[in-house]
C-alpha positions in Angstrom: 0.1 0.3 0.0 2.9 2.4 0.8 4.5 1.6 -2.9 1.0 2.6 -4.0 1.2 5.9 -2.7 4.5 6.9 -3.7 3.8 5.8 -7.1 1.0 8.8 -7.0 3.3 10.8 -5.9 5.7 10.6 -8.3 2.7 10.4 -10.7 1.5 13.3 -9.4 4.8 15.8 -9.9 5.3 14.3 -13.3 1.9 15.9 -14.4 2.7 19.0 -12.3 5.7 19.2 -14.2 4.7 19.0 -16.6 1.7 21.5 -16.4 4.1 24.3 -15.8 6.8 23.4 -18.7 3.6 23.4 -20.4 2.7 26.7 -19.3 5.8 28.0 -18.7 6.4 27.4 -23.0 3.1 27.8 -24.4 3.2 24.6 -25.3 -0.1 22.8 -24.0 -1.1 21.3 -27.2 1.8 18.8 -27.1 0.4 15.2 -27.5 3.7 14.3 -24.9 1.8 15.6 -21.8 -1.6 14.5 -23.0 0.1 11.7 -22.2 1.6 13.2 -18.2 -2.1 13.5 -18.5 -4.1 10.6 -19.8 -0.8 8.7 -17.5 -2.2 10.2 -13.9 -6.1 9.1 -14.3 -4.9 6.0 -15.0 -3.2 6.0 -11.2 -5.2 8.5 -9.9 -8.8 9.0 -11.9 -9.9 11.4 -9.0 -6.4 13.9 -9.6 -9.0 16.7 -10.7 -5.8 19.0 -11.8 -5.2 16.1 -14.4 -8.9 16.4 -15.3 -8.0 19.9 -15.9 -4.4 20.1 -17.7 -6.0 17.4 -19.7 -8.9 19.5 -20.8 -7.3 22.1 -20.9 -4.6 20.6 -23.8 -7.7 18.6 -25.8 -9.4 22.4 -26.2 -6.2 23.7 -27.9 -5.8 21.0 -30.6 -9.2 21.0 -31.2 -11.3 18.1 -28.9 -13.9 19.8 -27.4 -16.1 17.0 -27.3 -14.0 14.4 -25.5 -12.2 18.1 -23.5 -16.0 18.2 -22.5 -15.4 14.8 -20.3 -12.4 16.2 -18.6 -14.0 19.3 -17.4 -16.7 17.7 -16.4 -14.6 15.2 -14.5 -13.1 18.9 -12.7 -15.8 20.0 -11.9 -16.8 16.8 -10.2 -14.1 16.4 -8.6 -13.4 20.1 -7.1 -16.5 21.9 -6.6 -14.5 25.0 -5.2 -11.7 24.6 -7.4 -10.1 27.9 -8.8 -10.6 27.2 -12.4 -14.7 25.7 -12.3 -16.0 28.7 -13.6 -14.2 28.0 -16.4 -14.8 24.4 -16.3 -18.9 25.4 -16.6 -18.1 27.1 -18.8 -15.8 25.1 -22.0 -18.5 22.2 -20.6 -21.6 23.4 -21.5 
């Protein structure tokens, strides 16, 4: 169990780093970032930030239909989250 949490923390750190780099370089459309977010969600489907950033990258790539499910997941998992208003706007 402890080992699982350790790997989950590593996944969270990787996703956070990927998000920071993407924002820094203003390149959220890179498919590699999507893969990181999807990997994090496979490990922890309740990771709200991964849903948010995956939705952002999907929107940037013109995949609004697929992004909608992740916008909604973010709203459900983080109802008081920093980006919930934006998620609501894009999920409608």
